[in-house]
C-alpha positions as CSV (number, residue, x, y, z in Angstrom):
1,M,-81.4,-87.6,88.2
2,K,-82.0,-88.8,92.0
3,T,-86.0,-89.1,91.7
4,H,-85.3,-91.3,88.1
5,L,-82.7,-93.4,90.4
6,S,-85.4,-93.8,93.1
7,G,-87.9,-95.2,90.5
8,V,-86.4,-97.3,89.0
9,L,-85.5,-98.9,92.3
10,T,-88.7,-99.4,93.2
11,I,-89.7,-101.4,90.2
12,G,-86.8,-103.3,90.8
13,V,-88.2,-104.8,94.0
14,A,-91.5,-104.7,92.4
15,F,-90.8,-106.6,90.2
16,V,-88.0,-109.3,92.6
17,L,-91.6,-109.8,95.1
18,V,-93.5,-110.7,92.3
19,A,-91.1,-112.8,90.5
20,S,-91.5,-114.5,94.4
21,G,-94.7,-115.9,94.5
22,G,-97.0,-113.1,94.6
23,C,-100.1,-112.5,93.7
24,V,-99.7,-111.3,90.1
25,S,-101.1,-111.6,86.5
26,R,-99.1,-112.5,83.5
27,E,-100.4,-109.2,82.2
28,E,-99.3,-107.0,85.3
29,Y,-96.1,-109.2,85.4
30,N,-95.3,-108.0,81.4
31,K,-96.4,-104.2,82.4
32,A,-93.7,-103.8,85.1
33,L,-90.7,-105.7,83.3
34,T,-92.1,-103.2,80.1
35,A,-91.6,-100.5,82.8
36,C,-88.3,-101.7,84.1
37,R,-86.8,-102.0,80.8
38,R,-87.8,-97.9,80.4
39,A,-86.7,-97.2,83.2
40,N,-83.1,-98.8,83.1
41,D,-83.2,-96.8,79.2
42,E,-83.9,-93.4,80.8
43,L,-81.2,-94.2,83.4
44,R,-78.3,-94.8,80.9
45,K,-79.6,-91.9,78.4
46,K,-78.8,-89.5,81.9
47,Q,-75.6,-91.2,82.4
48,D,-74.3,-90.5,78.9
49,A,-75.6,-86.9,78.9
50,L,-74.0,-86.6,82.1
51,R,-70.5,-87.6,81.3
52,L,-71.2,-85.3,78.4
53,A,-71.8,-82.9,80.6
54,E,-69.1,-83.6,82.6
55,A,-67.1,-83.5,79.5
56,D,-68.1,-80.0,78.5
57,S,-67.4,-78.5,81.7
58,A,-64.1,-80.1,81.6
59,Q,-63.4,-78.3,78.1
60,K,-65.0,-75.5,79.1
61,A,-62.7,-75.0,82.0
62,T,-59.4,-75.6,80.3
63,E,-60.8,-72.8,78.0
64,M,-61.0,-70.9,81.0
65,A,-57.8,-71.4,82.3
66,Q,-56.4,-70.2,78.5
67,C,-58.1,-67.3,78.7
68,N,-56.9,-66.5,82.4
69,A,-53.6,-66.9,80.9
70,A,-54.3,-65.1,78.0
71,L,-55.8,-62.3,79.9
72,K,-52.7,-62.0,82.6
73,A,-50.6,-62.0,79.9
74,R,-52.0,-58.8,78.4
75,Q,-52.2,-57.4,81.8
76,Q,-48.1,-57.6,81.9
77,E,-47.9,-56.1,78.5
78,I,-50.5,-53.0,79.9
79,R,-48.3,-52.2,82.5
80,L,-45.4,-52.1,80.6
81,L,-46.7,-49.8,78.0
82,E,-48.0,-47.1,80.6
83,S,-44.9,-47.9,82.1
84,G,-42.8,-46.7,78.9
85,N,-45.5,-44.3,78.2
86,T,-44.7,-42.6,82.2
87,D,-40.7,-42.7,80.7
88,L,-41.7,-41.1,77.6
89,R,-43.8,-38.2,79.3
90,S,-40.8,-37.4,81.8
91,S,-38.5,-37.6,79.0
92,F,-41.0,-35.5,77.1
93,D,-41.7,-33.2,80.0
94,K,-37.9,-32.4,80.2
95,L,-37.6,-31.4,76.6
96,R,-40.1,-29.2,76.7
97,Q,-38.6,-27.5,79.8
98,Q,-35.6,-26.8,78.2
99,Y,-37.2,-26.0,75.1
100,A,-38.9,-22.7,77.3
101,K,-36.0,-21.9,78.7
102,A,-34.3,-21.7,75.9
103,T,-36.9,-19.5,74.1
104,Q,-36.7,-17.4,76.6
105,I,-33.4,-16.0,75.9
106,K,-32.9,-12.5,74.0
107,V,-31.8,-12.8,70.6
108,P,-30.3,-9.3,69.6
109,Q,-32.6,-7.2,67.1
110,R,-29.6,-6.1,65.0
111,P,-26.9,-8.6,64.2
112,V,-23.4,-8.4,65.8
113,S,-21.3,-6.8,63.3
114,I,-18.3,-8.5,61.5
115,V,-16.3,-5.7,60.1
116,L,-16.1,-1.8,60.9
117,L,-15.7,-0.2,57.3
118,P,-13.6,3.0,57.7
119,A,-16.4,6.2,57.7
120,P,-15.2,7.0,54.1
121,V,-16.1,3.6,52.4
122,D,-19.2,3.1,54.3
123,Q,-20.5,6.6,53.3
124,A,-19.3,5.7,49.6
125,L,-21.2,2.0,50.0
126,R,-25.1,3.6,51.4
127,A,-24.3,6.4,48.3
128,F,-23.8,3.9,45.9
129,S,-26.9,1.6,47.2
130,K,-28.6,4.0,46.6
131,E,-27.7,5.1,43.3
132,H,-28.4,1.4,42.1
133,P,-31.9,0.5,44.4
134,E,-33.0,-1.7,42.4
135,L,-29.6,-4.0,41.7
136,V,-28.1,-3.6,44.8
137,D,-28.4,-4.1,48.7
138,Y,-25.5,-2.8,51.7
139,L,-25.5,-4.1,54.7
140,P,-23.0,-2.2,56.5
141,D,-23.3,-4.3,59.9
142,Y,-20.9,-7.3,57.8
143,G,-19.5,-4.7,55.5
144,M,-21.2,-6.7,52.5
145,V,-22.5,-5.2,48.7
146,K,-25.3,-7.7,47.9
147,F,-26.0,-8.0,43.8
148,K,-29.8,-9.5,43.0
149,A,-28.9,-12.4,40.7
150,D,-32.5,-11.2,38.7
151,F,-30.8,-8.1,37.9
152,T,-27.1,-9.0,37.5
153,F,-27.8,-11.8,35.1
154,A,-30.4,-13.2,32.5
155,K,-32.3,-16.8,34.1
156,G,-30.1,-19.5,33.8
157,K,-27.0,-17.9,32.6
158,D,-23.5,-16.0,34.4
159,D,-23.6,-13.3,31.5
160,V,-23.3,-9.6,33.6
161,S,-25.5,-7.7,32.5
162,P,-24.5,-4.2,31.1
163,E,-26.5,-2.7,34.1
164,A,-24.6,-4.2,36.4
165,V,-21.2,-4.2,34.8
166,D,-21.5,-0.3,35.2
167,A,-21.9,-0.3,38.6
168,L,-19.2,-3.2,39.7
169,G,-17.2,-0.3,38.0
170,K,-17.9,2.0,40.1
171,L,-18.1,-0.2,43.3
172,T,-14.1,-1.1,42.0
173,G,-13.6,2.6,42.0
174,I,-14.8,2.6,45.9
175,L,-12.4,-0.3,46.6
176,N,-9.5,1.2,45.3
177,S,-9.7,3.8,47.4
178,K,-7.4,5.1,49.9
179,A,-9.5,3.8,52.5
180,A,-10.5,0.5,51.5
181,S,-7.1,-0.2,50.1
182,G,-6.1,-2.6,52.5
183,F,-8.7,-4.7,52.4
184,H,-9.5,-8.0,50.2
185,V,-12.6,-8.8,48.1
186,Y,-14.8,-12.2,48.5
187,V,-16.6,-12.9,45.4
188,A,-19.8,-15.4,46.6
189,G,-22.9,-17.0,44.7
190,H,-26.0,-18.3,45.8
191,T,-29.0,-19.6,44.0
192,D,-32.4,-20.7,44.9
193,D,-33.0,-24.4,44.7
194,I,-35.1,-24.2,41.2
195,P,-33.3,-27.4,39.4
196,I,-31.3,-26.7,36.2
197,G,-33.8,-27.3,34.0
198,K,-32.9,-27.3,30.2
199,P,-29.9,-28.9,28.8
200,A,-28.3,-26.3,27.0
201,T,-27.7,-24.5,30.5
202,R,-26.8,-27.6,32.1
203,K,-24.4,-28.5,29.4
204,R,-22.7,-25.4,31.2
205,H,-24.2,-25.4,34.0
206,P,-24.9,-28.9,35.1
207,T,-26.5,-28.1,39.0
208,N,-26.7,-24.8,41.0
209,W,-23.2,-25.4,42.8
210,Y,-22.4,-24.7,38.8
211,L,-24.1,-21.7,38.5
212,S,-23.4,-19.6,41.8
213,V,-19.5,-20.4,41.2
214,H,-19.9,-19.8,37.3
215,R,-21.3,-16.1,38.2
216,A,-19.2,-15.2,41.0
217,V,-16.1,-15.7,38.9
218,E,-17.6,-13.5,35.9
219,V,-18.2,-10.9,38.6
220,Q,-14.5,-11.3,39.5
221,K,-13.7,-10.8,36.0
222,V,-15.9,-7.8,36.0
223,L,-14.1,-6.2,39.0
224,T,-10.9,-7.7,37.4
225,R,-11.1,-5.7,34.4
226,A,-12.3,-2.7,36.1
227,G,-8.9,-2.4,38.0
228,L,-9.6,-4.6,41.3
229,A,-6.2,-6.5,41.8
230,P,-6.6,-10.0,41.9
231,V,-4.7,-11.4,44.9
232,R,-7.2,-9.1,46.4
233,I,-10.1,-11.1,45.3
234,G,-11.7,-14.5,46.1
235,V,-14.6,-16.2,44.7
236,M,-16.8,-19.2,45.9
237,G,-20.1,-20.4,45.0
238,F,-22.7,-21.9,47.8
239,G,-25.1,-23.2,45.2
240,E,-28.9,-23.4,46.8
241,Y,-27.6,-23.9,50.2
242,H,-27.4,-20.5,52.2
243,A,-30.9,-19.3,51.5
244,I,-31.5,-15.7,53.3
245,E,-35.4,-16.4,53.1
246,P,-37.3,-19.9,52.5
247,N,-38.0,-20.7,48.6
248,S,-41.6,-21.7,47.4
249,A,-42.6,-25.1,48.1
250,N,-42.2,-27.6,45.6
251,K,-38.9,-26.4,44.5
252,K,-40.4,-23.0,42.9
253,G,-37.2,-20.7,44.4
254,N,-37.1,-17.1,45.4
255,P,-35.6,-14.5,44.0
256,K,-34.2,-12.9,47.5
257,N,-31.8,-16.2,47.5
258,R,-30.3,-15.9,44.3
259,R,-27.5,-12.7,44.8
260,V,-23.9,-12.6,43.9
261,E,-22.2,-11.2,47.6
262,I,-19.5,-9.0,47.9
263,W,-17.6,-9.2,50.8
264,I,-15.0,-6.6,51.8
265,V,-12.5,-8.3,54.3
266,P,-10.1,-7.0,56.7
267,P,-6.5,-8.1,55.2
268,G,-6.1,-10.9,59.0
269,R,-9.8,-12.4,58.0
270,F,-8.4,-14.0,54.7
271,L,-8.5,-17.4,54.0
272,T,-4.8,-18.3,52.8
273,A,-2.4,-16.8,55.0
274,S,0.3,-16.1,51.6
275,A,-2.0,-13.3,50.7
276,A,-0.4,-9.9,50.7
277,A,-2.2,-7.2,52.8
278,E,-1.6,-4.2,49.9
279,P,-2.8,-4.5,46.3
280,R,-0.6,-5.3,44.1
C-alpha cells in the first residue's frame, strides 16, 4: 500500500512540474495524466479493499468474542458436571461399602423355629409325610404341612381330589390326638402367577386371589367333615404374592408355588383372642 501511495505522489509532482512550464510534449503530458488517473483509481480500489478487510476483521473479532463466551459457558457446565459426578461417585462408594458390610452378615443355615410341636405330633406328621411323598411336604421348623396343589386339585379348580381327601382325613386324626388337641389350624391357599384364563374358570375364580381362598375353604370343609372342630380353624388366601420359588418368565408359573399350607398354631398365636384354646 505504501509503494502505491509513493508512486501516486511522484506522478502528481511530475504533473505539477509539467503544468508549471516544463518542456514536455502534449503526448507525454497526456501519458502522465493517464498514469496519474490510473494510480488514483488503483488507490481507491485499495482503499475500498482495506475498508472491506477492516469490516471483515471486525466481524471475525465479534464472532471470536462470541465463541470465547460460549467456550467459557461450556467449561463452566463441564466443571459443574464433574463436581456432580464426584458427588455421585462418593455416594456410590458409600453404598458399596454398606452393601459389602451387609453381605458379610452370616445368615443361619436353618430357619428359626416358629413353633415346636410335641414329639408325638412331630413323629406322626413325619410318618404322614413319608406315606404321601407326592402329595405332602412336612416342614417341622414351621409346624406346617404343605399340600401340593397339582396333586390336590385339578387345574384351575377347587375340588379336592379323592387322594387328598383321604390324606386330609388322616391328618385330622393326628390333629385330634391328645398331644395336638390344644393347637389351632390355619389353612392358607397359594397360587403361582399364571392368570385365570378360561371364561368358565373366571366366572367362579375371577383372579388368583379367589382361587387361593376357594381352595383353602374347600380344604377346610374336608377337615371339618373329617371331624376337626371349626373353632380351631382359620382360612386365608395369598394369591400369587407369596411365592417360595421364582415363577417362570412371562407369567408361566411354577408348580411349587401352587400349594395349600396347613399351619399348626399354638393357642397363644391364633389371630383372634376370642377363640377357645380347647376344641368344642
